[in-house]
N, C-alpha and C positions, 0 to 999 in steps of 0.2 A: 504494500500500500504506500503510495507516494505521500510524503509530508511536505513537499516543496510548496512555496507560496504561489498563488496564481500570478501569472505574468501581468504586469501593469500595462494597460492599453497605451498605445503610442499615438502620436499625431497622425501617422499613416493609417492606423486603424480607424480613427475618426474620419479621415478623408474618404476611406473606402466605404464606410458606413453611410456617410452623407452624400457620396457621389460627387465629391469635389477634389480639387488639388490640395496637397498638404499646405501649400502657401496660403490658400484661402482659409484653412483652419487657423493658421498662425495669425493672419490678419483679423479673423473673427474675434480672437482673444486680445490681441495686442494693439490693433489699429482698426476698431470696428467701423470707423467712418469710411473705410476703403471698401467695405463689403455691403452689398445690397441687403436690406433688412430681412427679406425672405430667405436669402441664402444663409445669413448669419443665424437665423432662427433654426434652420435645418441643421447647421453645424452644432449648435448648442444642444439641440435635442439628441443628436447622435452621441455627443460627448456624455450627456447625462445617462443615456442607455448603457453606454460602455463603462461608465464610472471613471471617465478621463478627467484629470485635473492638470493644468499646466504646471511644469516644473518651475518652482519659484526661483531656484538658483540660476537656471538657464535663462529665465526671463530677465533676471537682474543683470546678467552678463550682457544680454542683447541690448537692453535699454540703457544700461549704465546707472540705473537707479534701483536701490534695494528696497525702497519703501519702508525703511526702518531708521529710527534714531538710536544712537548708542549713548547710554548713560554710564560714564566712567566714574567709578566709586573707589575712593581711597580708604573705605571702611570695610569691615566684614559685611557681606551682602545682606545678612539678616538685620543689620542696623537700619536699613531702609524701611523695614517693616516693623521692627521693635520700637524704634524711637518715633514718637508722635509727630514731631516736626519734620523729620526726614521723610516720613510717610506722606506728609502734606506736600512737600516739595515734589516727590515722585508722582503724587496725584496730579499736580499741576502739569508736569510733563505729559502724563498720559491723557489729560484733558485735551491737549492740543493734538496728540497722536490720534485719538479717537475721532476728533473732528476732521482730521486730514486723512483718515484711513491708513494710518501708519502703524507699524509694529514697534516694540521697544526691546532693545537688547541691553542687558545689564553686564557691564564689563568691569570686573574687579581688578584693582592694582595692588601690588604687595610691596612696592618699593625695591624691586629687584630688577635684574637685567632683562627678564622676560616681559616686562610691562609694555614696552613700546611695541614689540611684535604682536602681543595679544590685542592691543588697542587698534593698531593699524590694519590688522588682518580681519577685523570684524566687518561683516557685510552691512554697512550702515551708510546713510547719506549725510549725516552730520553728527556732531557730538555735543553732549551736555556733560560738563565736568563738575564733580562735587567732592569737596574735601581733599585738598592736596597742598603741597608746599611749594615755595618759590623755586627751589632747585630741582623740581621733578622733571626729568627728561621727556616725560609724556607731553608736557606743555608745548615744547618746541616741535615735537613730532606731529602733534595734532595740528598746530598752526601751519605747518608746511605740507599738510596732507592734501590740500586742495579742497577739503570739505569744510563747510562752515561749522563753527563751534562757539559755544558760550560756556562761561564758568561762573558759578554762583559764589559771590563774596571774594573772589580772587584766589590766587595772586593774579594781578594784571599781567598780560603778556601780549606782545604785538601779534595781531592776527586773530585774537580771541576777544569776544564780547564779554566784558566783565559786568555782571548784574548783581546789585545788592544795595543795601542802605549805606548811608554815611555812618559807619560803625563808631567812629571816634566821637562825632558830635552827639549821636544818640546815647552812647554810653555816658558821656559827660552829663547829659540832660537827666537821665534816670538816676544817676548817682547823686546829682545835686538835689533832686526832689526827695530822695530817700534820706539824705543827710539833713535836709531842712526839717523833716518831720521827726528826726531822731533826737534833736536837741531838746532836752527836757529840763524842767525846773525842779531842783531839789528845794528844800526850804531856804537854801541859800542861793549862791550863784548858779548860773546855767552850767550844766554839765555837758561837755563835748563828747560825742560818741567815738568809740574806737572802731575804725573801719577794718574789715577783713575782706578778702576776695577769694572766690572759688573760680579758678581759671580753667579754660580749655588747655590742651597740650601746647607746649611752646615749640616743639619740633617733631619730626617724623618718628623719633624713637619713643615718643609719648611717655617720657620719664615723669613719674609722679613724685610728689614731695612738697615740703613747705619751705618757702624762702621769703625774704623780705624785699621791699621795694628797691632798696639800694643795691641789691644783687642783680637786678634786671638791667638791660642795656639802657643807655641814655636815650637813644633813638628807638623807641619801641615799634615804629613803623618801617624800620629798615629790614627788608626781607632776609638779608644776610645775617641779621641778629635774631629775628623772630620769624622763622620761615612760614608759619601759619598766619596770614595777614589779618584774618578776623580776630585772632587772639591778640595780636600786637595792637591793632587799632582800638579794641575795647579796653585793654589795659591803659593805653595812652589817654583815652577818654576818662577813665576812672581817676587817673593821676591828675588830669586837668581840673576835674571837679573838686578833688580833695585839696589841691593846692589853692584853688580859688576860695575854698571854705576855711583856709588857714589850718588844715589838718596835715599831719606829718606823713608824707609819702614814703620816705626812706625806711621808716619802721613798720609800715603797713605789712601785715602778714598775708601771704598769698599761698593758697593750697592749689597745686596743679594736679588735676585729675586726668586719668588716662582716657576716660570715655565720658560721654554725656549721659550719665545714668543717675537716677534718683538716689540709689543707695550710696553711690560715691559722693554725692552732695551731702548726704547725712553724715558719712564718716568724716568728710573734710570739715564740716561745720563743728562737729564735736571736737576735733583736734585744734581748730583755730580758736574756739571760744573758751576752751577749758581753762587756760591760764589767765583769762581776762576778768576784770571787775568792771562794774558800771555798765552804762548803755553801750550797745554796739550796733553797727550797721553792716550787713552782709551783702556784698555785691556778687551775684552769681551770673555766669555767662549764659544761662538758660533757665527757663522756668522749671524744667525737670530738676536741675541742680538746686534751685532755690526752694522747691517743694521738699526736697530731701533735707536741706538745711533747716527748714521750718520744722520738720518732724523731729530733728535732733534736739531742738530747744523747747518744743511745746511742753515738755514735762517739767522744765526748770523754772518757768514763769519769769524768765529774764526779760529785760527790756531790750529787745532786738528788733530792728527794722530790716526788711528784706527787699532786695531789688533783683529781678530776674531779667529774662529776655524771651520774647515770643508772643506776649500778649494773650496768653491763654485764659479762658474763663476760670479754670481751677485755680490759677495763681491769683487772679484778682479776688476771688472768693475766699482765698486763704490769707488775704492781707498783704499781698506782695506787689510792690511796684514793678512795672514791666515796660518793655518796648514792643510795640506791635509793628511788624513789617512782614506782611503775609508771605510765608514761604510757598504757599500754593501759587500765588501770583508770580513770585519769582521763578517757580518751576515753569509756569506758562511762558513767561518772558524768555527764559533760557531756551525753551523748545522752539519758540518762534524764531529766535536768533539762529538756532542750529539748523533751521530750514532756510536760512539766508534771507529772512524777511526784514532784517534791520542791519544797520552799519555795525562795524566793529568798535565804535566808540563806546566808552563806559556808560552804563545806564544806572543812575542812582534811583532806587525805588523809594517811595514815600514811607515815612515811619511816624509813629506818634507815641507819646507816653500814656500808659494806662495806669490810672490811680487804683489803689486797692478799694474794694467795696465788700468787706466781709458780710456774709449772710448771717 
């Protein structure tokens, strides 16, 4: 008894079934305007009876279009689904792909020599890049690939459209708002809050730990010093706000976490606040980290104000200041740029400060 799979029908089989030339079958699928409607209907009926489907790879080779966008991810791929904001960004990309009848290819990078070949060999028409560093060779490879590409949040690179908010200005604004509401009155003089920061990784090694402001580079926006541009810009914004408020940046304690995960925010806040007395203000680079920090101090009844990032309802309801800059909209904008619908000039997206409103 034979166990071999049935032979797939070919374009010649469809042509014979419909009584037309193979080229007419090809035109019926790829250039329908060149075929009479009645003839095309006969071809499609024959294809349906035989179970014929055009070969997508061959079709892409002939047309030069894969009808797919590549999303290049410098995180574990599961992060795109586990992290609420990453999922929103990917949803924005897929919104555009659905409307344009495109597929999505997720392309992981690991920071090794295989990254460039993996990215460039993907059958895609354009690229959306998420989470990488300034010295990533994938940036130059994608920019010279001849395919349009966009990157969320940077690093900026010639030939790539950089899309994101003004992280430095927004970070300074949310930090200033949080500091202003943290200054409290004892029976005597006003007490100044002690600031602490929960930061995204500083480099691709994602080394965690606690350091002080004076240990950071003077130019936090220099990609050779802080290769993750979002991290550097937000740290610079926090420093701007603290300096303007007369608070000490050099002694500000900063916990660098390896991932944007709530439990890491909780651990970082516990370590940062344990040696401190008096009021404090926690600046976290995401609402997930801020919510974790909030959980760490809820049981202590300490006077702590929190600032996060992402403008989520949960953060606002938990008493956390935040920055709203829709990642879903940024995903859509990146996808449109990766389709070649915009110039490669940087695109700043709007942002706003979201005040807490505990329920």
